[in-house]
C-alpha positions as CSV (number, residue, x, y, z in Angstrom):
1,M,-16.5,-6.6,-0.6
2,K,-14.0,-6.5,1.8
3,L,-9.9,-6.3,1.5
4,G,-10.4,-9.7,3.0
5,D,-12.0,-11.2,0.2
6,I,-9.8,-10.0,-2.7
7,F,-6.6,-10.2,-1.2
8,K,-4.2,-12.1,0.9
9,I,-2.6,-10.3,3.6
10,S,0.6,-11.0,5.7
11,S,2.7,-9.8,8.0
12,G,6.6,-10.3,8.3
13,G,9.0,-10.8,11.7
14,T,12.3,-9.7,13.0
15,P,15.4,-11.5,13.1
16,D,16.4,-12.2,16.7
17,K,18.9,-8.8,17.7
18,K,21.4,-10.5,19.7
19,K,22.6,-12.7,16.7
20,K,24.6,-10.7,14.5
21,I,24.8,-13.7,11.9
22,Y,21.1,-12.7,11.0
23,Y,22.3,-9.0,10.0
24,E,25.8,-8.3,9.2
25,N,26.7,-8.7,5.3
26,G,22.9,-9.0,4.9
27,T,21.8,-8.9,1.2
28,I,17.9,-9.5,1.6
29,P,15.8,-6.0,2.2
30,W,14.0,-6.1,5.5
31,I,11.6,-3.1,5.5
32,K,10.0,-1.1,8.8
33,T,7.3,1.0,9.0
34,G,9.4,4.0,9.6
35,D,10.4,3.2,5.7
36,L,7.0,4.0,4.3
37,K,7.3,7.3,3.6
38,E,6.6,7.4,-0.2
39,K,4.7,5.7,-2.7
40,F,7.4,3.3,-3.4
41,V,9.4,1.9,-0.9
42,S,13.4,3.3,-0.7
43,N,16.3,1.0,-2.0
44,D,17.9,2.7,1.5
45,V,16.5,-0.2,3.8
46,E,18.2,-2.1,6.3
47,Q,19.1,-5.7,5.0
48,I,19.2,-9.0,6.6
49,T,20.9,-12.3,6.0
50,L,19.2,-15.7,4.4
51,Q,19.6,-17.2,7.6
52,G,18.0,-14.4,9.5
53,L,15.3,-14.4,6.9
54,N,15.0,-18.4,7.6
55,N,15.3,-18.2,11.8
56,C,12.2,-15.9,12.1
57,S,8.8,-15.1,10.6
58,A,9.7,-12.8,8.2
59,K,8.7,-13.7,4.8
60,L,9.7,-12.6,0.9
61,F,7.2,-10.2,-0.6
62,P,7.0,-9.9,-4.5
63,A,7.4,-6.7,-5.8
64,G,3.7,-5.2,-6.6
65,T,3.1,-6.0,-2.9
66,V,1.5,-3.1,-0.9
67,L,2.7,-2.6,2.9
68,V,0.8,-1.0,5.4
69,A,1.7,0.0,9.0
70,M,0.2,-1.4,11.8
71,Y,1.5,-0.1,15.3
72,G,2.0,3.0,17.1
73,A,2.8,6.8,15.2
74,T,2.7,5.2,11.8
75,I,-0.2,3.4,11.9
76,G,-2.1,3.8,8.2
77,A,1.3,5.1,6.1
78,C,1.5,2.7,3.3
79,S,3.9,1.9,0.3
80,I,4.2,-0.3,-2.7
81,L,7.1,-2.7,-3.0
82,N,8.7,-2.2,-6.5
83,Y,11.2,-4.9,-5.2
84,Q,11.7,-8.3,-3.3
85,A,12.0,-7.9,0.0
86,S,10.8,-9.0,3.6
87,T,9.5,-7.2,6.6
88,N,8.9,-6.5,10.3
89,Q,5.7,-8.0,12.0
90,A,4.5,-4.2,12.4
91,C,3.9,-4.1,8.5
92,A,0.8,-5.8,7.1
93,A,1.5,-7.1,3.0
94,F,-1.4,-7.0,0.7
95,L,0.5,-9.5,-1.7
96,P,-0.1,-8.6,-5.8
97,N,-3.8,-9.9,-7.1
98,P,-4.1,-9.6,-11.1
99,Q,-7.7,-8.0,-10.2
100,V,-6.5,-4.8,-8.2
101,L,-3.3,-2.7,-9.8
102,P,-0.6,-2.2,-6.6
103,D,-1.4,1.6,-7.5
104,Y,-4.8,1.8,-6.6
105,L,-4.6,-0.1,-3.9
106,Y,-1.9,2.1,-2.7
107,Y,-4.1,5.1,-3.0
108,F,-7.3,3.1,-1.8
109,L,-5.6,2.3,1.7
110,S,-4.3,6.4,1.8
111,S,-7.4,7.1,1.7
112,R,-8.2,4.9,4.9
113,K,-5.6,6.3,6.7
114,N,-7.5,8.5,9.2
115,L,-9.9,5.4,9.5
116,F,-7.0,3.4,10.5
117,I,-5.5,5.8,13.1
118,Q,-9.5,6.3,14.8
119,N,-9.9,2.2,14.9
120,G,-6.6,2.2,16.4
121,V,-6.6,-0.1,19.7
122,G,-4.4,-0.3,22.5
123,G,-2.4,2.2,25.3
124,A,0.8,3.9,24.4
125,Q,1.2,1.6,21.3
126,P,-2.2,1.4,19.1
127,N,-2.3,-0.7,16.3
128,I,-4.6,-2.4,13.8
129,S,-4.2,-5.8,12.6
130,A,-4.2,-7.8,9.6
131,T,-7.7,-9.1,10.6
132,Y,-9.2,-5.9,11.2
133,L,-7.8,-5.2,7.6
134,K,-9.7,-8.0,6.2
135,T,-12.9,-6.5,7.1
136,V,-12.3,-2.8,5.7
137,P,-14.9,-2.6,2.8
138,F,-12.7,-2.1,-0.5
139,K,-14.6,-0.7,-3.5
140,Y,-13.4,-2.2,-6.7
141,V,-13.9,-1.1,-10.1
142,P,-12.5,-2.4,-13.3
143,I,-8.7,-2.0,-14.3
144,D,-9.8,0.7,-17.0
145,V,-10.9,3.0,-14.2
146,Q,-8.4,1.9,-12.0
147,I,-6.0,3.3,-14.6
148,H,-7.8,6.8,-14.7
149,I,-7.7,7.2,-11.1
150,I,-4.0,6.1,-10.9
151,T,-3.2,8.8,-13.7
152,V,-5.3,11.6,-12.4
153,L,-3.6,11.0,-8.4
154,D,-0.3,10.5,-9.6
155,K,-0.2,13.6,-11.7
156,L,-1.2,15.7,-8.4
157,T,1.2,13.6,-6.2
158,T,3.8,14.7,-8.7
159,L,3.2,18.3,-8.8
160,I,3.0,18.1,-5.0
161,S,6.2,16.7,-5.0
162,L,7.9,19.1,-7.2
163,R,6.8,21.9,-4.8
164,K,8.3,20.3,-1.5
165,Q,11.7,19.9,-3.8
166,Q,11.7,23.8,-4.4
167,L,10.6,24.5,-0.7
168,A,14.0,22.1,0.1
169,K,15.9,24.2,-2.2
170,L,14.6,27.3,-0.2
171,D,16.2,26.3,2.8
172,E,19.4,25.1,1.1
173,L,19.8,28.8,0.0
174,V,19.4,30.1,3.5
175,K,21.9,28.1,4.6
176,A,24.3,29.0,1.7
177,R,23.6,32.6,2.8
178,F,24.7,31.8,6.4
179,V,28.0,30.4,5.2
180,E,28.5,33.2,2.9
181,M,28.0,35.3,5.7
182,F,29.1,33.9,8.6
183,G,31.1,30.8,7.8
184,D,30.4,27.2,9.0
185,P,29.1,27.4,12.5
186,V,30.0,24.2,13.5
187,N,33.9,24.5,13.2
188,N,33.3,28.4,13.1
189,S,35.5,28.8,9.8
190,L,35.6,32.5,9.9
191,G,36.6,32.8,13.6
192,L,33.9,35.0,15.0
193,P,33.1,35.3,18.5
194,I,31.9,31.8,20.0
195,F,29.2,32.0,23.5
196,P,27.9,29.0,25.1
197,M,24.4,28.7,24.3
198,T,23.6,29.4,28.0
199,E,25.0,33.0,28.1
200,I,23.1,34.4,25.2
201,C,19.4,33.2,26.1
202,S,17.8,32.6,29.3
203,I,16.7,28.7,29.2
204,I,13.0,28.0,30.9
205,D,11.8,24.6,32.0
206,G,8.1,23.3,32.2
207,D,6.0,22.9,35.0
208,R,6.8,19.3,37.2
209,G,5.0,17.5,40.1
210,K,1.8,17.5,41.1
211,N,0.3,20.6,39.2
212,Y,1.4,18.8,36.3
213,P,-1.7,18.4,34.2
214,K,-3.2,14.9,34.2
215,Q,-5.3,13.2,30.6
216,E,-8.1,13.8,32.3
217,D,-7.2,18.0,32.4
218,F,-7.2,18.0,28.5
219,S,-9.8,18.9,26.1
220,E,-9.8,20.1,22.4
221,K,-11.1,23.1,23.4
222,G,-9.8,25.4,26.5
223,Y,-8.2,28.7,27.5
224,C,-4.4,27.4,27.0
225,L,-2.8,25.6,24.7
226,F,-0.6,23.0,26.0
227,L,2.0,22.4,23.4
228,N,2.7,18.3,22.7
229,A,5.3,16.9,20.4
230,K,3.0,16.9,17.4
231,N,2.7,20.9,17.8
232,V,6.7,21.4,17.3
233,T,8.2,20.2,14.3
234,S,11.4,20.3,12.1
235,T,9.3,23.1,10.0
236,G,7.8,25.2,13.3
237,F,4.7,25.1,14.8
238,L,1.9,22.3,13.4
239,F,-1.4,22.8,15.3
240,E,-3.8,19.8,13.7
241,H,-3.8,18.4,17.2
242,C,-4.2,20.2,19.7
243,M,-4.7,20.0,23.9
244,F,-5.9,22.6,25.8
245,I,-6.3,23.3,29.6
246,T,-8.5,25.6,31.6
247,K,-8.0,28.9,33.0
248,E,-8.3,27.5,36.5
249,K,-5.6,25.0,35.8
250,D,-3.0,27.4,34.0
251,C,-3.6,29.4,36.9
252,I,-1.6,27.0,39.4
253,L,1.3,26.0,37.1
254,N,4.5,28.3,37.6
255,N,6.5,27.8,34.7
256,G,6.7,27.1,31.1
257,K,4.4,30.0,29.7
258,L,5.3,31.8,26.6
259,E,6.3,35.2,25.4
260,R,6.0,36.6,22.6
261,G,9.7,36.2,20.9
262,D,10.3,33.1,22.5
263,V,11.8,29.9,20.7
264,V,10.4,26.6,21.7
265,L,12.9,23.8,21.9
266,T,12.1,19.7,21.5
267,T,14.5,17.9,24.3
268,R,13.6,14.5,24.2
269,G,12.8,11.7,21.8
270,T,12.5,13.9,18.4
271,L,15.0,16.5,19.8
272,G,16.0,19.8,18.2
273,N,12.9,21.0,16.6
274,L,12.4,24.5,16.7
275,A,9.5,26.8,17.1
276,F,9.4,30.9,17.0
277,Y,6.6,32.0,19.1
278,D,5.8,35.6,17.5
279,N,2.8,37.7,16.7
280,R,1.6,35.4,13.6
281,I,1.1,32.8,16.0
282,P,-2.8,32.5,16.8
283,Y,-2.9,31.3,20.3
284,E,-2.3,34.5,23.0
285,N,-2.0,31.6,26.1
286,V,0.7,29.1,25.4
287,R,2.7,26.7,28.0
288,I,5.3,23.9,26.7
289,N,4.9,20.6,28.3
290,S,8.0,17.9,29.9
291,G,9.6,17.4,26.7
292,M,10.9,20.7,26.1
293,V,12.0,23.9,27.1
294,I,11.6,27.8,26.0
295,L,14.8,29.6,24.9
296,R,14.5,33.5,25.5
297,M,16.8,35.5,23.9
298,K,18.9,38.4,25.1
299,R,17.7,40.6,22.2
300,K,20.9,42.8,22.5
301,I,23.2,40.2,20.9
302,V,21.3,37.5,19.6
303,L,17.9,37.6,17.0
304,E,15.6,35.1,17.4
305,V,15.9,33.5,13.6
306,F,19.4,33.9,13.4
307,F,19.8,31.5,16.4
308,I,17.2,29.1,15.1
309,E,19.0,28.9,11.3
310,Q,22.1,28.3,13.3
311,F,21.0,25.8,15.8
312,K,19.3,24.1,12.8
313,M,22.8,23.5,11.0
314,Q,24.4,22.6,14.1
315,L,21.6,20.6,15.0
316,Q,23.2,16.9,13.9
317,S,26.7,17.5,15.5
318,I,24.8,18.4,19.0
319,K,23.2,15.6,18.9
320,K,26.2,13.5,18.2
321,Q,28.6,15.4,21.0
322,I,25.9,16.4,23.2
323,A,22.6,14.4,23.6
324,S,22.1,11.3,25.4
325,G,20.0,8.2,25.6
326,S,19.2,5.7,23.0
327,A,15.7,4.4,23.2
328,Q,14.8,8.1,24.2
329,P,17.1,10.4,23.1
330,Q,17.6,13.4,25.2
331,L,18.7,16.7,25.2
332,P,19.0,17.9,29.2
333,V,19.5,21.4,30.0
334,S,22.5,21.1,32.1
335,A,24.4,20.1,28.9
336,M,23.3,23.1,27.1
337,D,26.3,25.2,28.4
338,K,28.3,23.2,25.7
339,I,26.5,24.5,22.7
340,R,28.5,27.0,21.0
341,I,26.9,29.4,19.1
342,V,28.5,32.0,16.6
343,L,28.1,35.8,17.8
344,P,28.2,38.2,15.0
345,P,27.1,41.6,15.1
346,I,23.4,42.6,15.7
347,E,23.4,44.2,12.6
348,Q,24.8,41.6,10.6
349,Q,22.1,39.4,11.8
350,E,19.6,41.9,11.1
351,R,20.8,41.9,6.9
352,F,20.6,37.8,7.2
353,I,17.3,37.9,8.6
354,F,16.1,40.7,5.8
355,Y,17.2,37.8,3.5
356,T,15.4,34.9,4.9
357,E,12.2,37.1,5.5
358,K,12.4,37.2,1.5
359,I,12.7,33.5,1.3
360,K,9.6,33.0,4.0
361,R,7.3,35.3,1.6
362,T,8.4,32.9,-1.1
363,K,7.9,29.8,0.6
364,L,4.4,30.9,2.2
365,K,3.1,31.0,-1.5
366,I,4.5,27.7,-2.7
367,Q,3.1,26.1,1.0
368,Q,-0.1,27.3,-0.3
369,S,0.0,25.8,-3.7
370,I,0.6,22.5,-1.6
371,D,-1.9,23.0,0.8
372,K,-4.9,23.5,-2.3
373,M,-3.1,20.8,-4.1
374,E,-3.6,18.1,-1.0
375,L,-7.0,19.3,-0.5
376,L,-7.7,18.8,-4.6
377,K,-6.2,15.3,-3.3
378,T,-8.1,14.6,-0.8
379,S,-11.6,15.6,-2.2
380,L,-10.4,13.7,-5.1
381,M,-10.2,10.3,-3.0
382,Q,-13.1,11.2,-1.4
383,Q,-14.8,10.6,-4.6
384,Y,-13.2,8.2,-5.7
385,F,-13.3,5.8,-2.8
386,E,-16.2,6.3,-0.7
């Protein structure tokens, strides 16, 4: 059968943002696609008032409703409501049906995320619709089989979550070690020497103007990797979705070519992500796009890993004090002289990096374990739902 044969699929709406009365002192949870991160929607979501609910197309959905993101970068993200809530228009809501357990539907929809992304239509904001979702084939099995599938996938999901918690605790260990050795970099609690960021590294922008690659210049294979926003994440480089340009196109670009030891910093949108282009990165020819810069350290006074860890600890303060823009936050190069970096002797930086390398080796083993479990989970979902 199709999803539309067995589920009532609805969506929500957004109260007028100009009317504070629709939001202030609200008591009704209002879910947006950015809230669809885990299996169950967090309780920490925006609230609207009853007046706001009644004056837009938003509706109250019961616990057990399964939500799917229909717009933009979040297409296919899904979560289960375990409390009564409303949503905006970007969430498709699958109302509860006694024939299908919400957890089974959640895992089924999760298994179809790539399909939803592929079938998204539109340009800058690709989307799917409730009408499209109704046509998606759905594999129905009896309740006892649903329970078995849920039990297996829940166990894997829990194990993956625990491993990710271990990674987060290791990151906290690195921060604690930094503070122990150098104090809090935000307020320089140990009174160490401070330098403007522009004095400890060269800041290199990417190419601009007529030579900048156009959409038709990119391909899935090529001579030079051209970094995009998805390649530079909060945890470093990620190469799942890569774009390449030819050697000929690379040769006419003047700026933005990476050298080993460079640090890449995102400066627009999701700003403040850092990635270290060391010898472990498998690509020899790499260029940045217009939403990032290259930081080339003066290695006699500052080491890359030390800088990266300190910058991450200062990031929230930097965003608050220096970043400009609201709809599209930016960290302009012209403002980077305002960023202050604590600079202990190079020998102390080296001792800190020695410690972080041991942590990294542990994190690598945990990440490999996560990757294996994610692969197993994907394989099982294919078996259960294909």
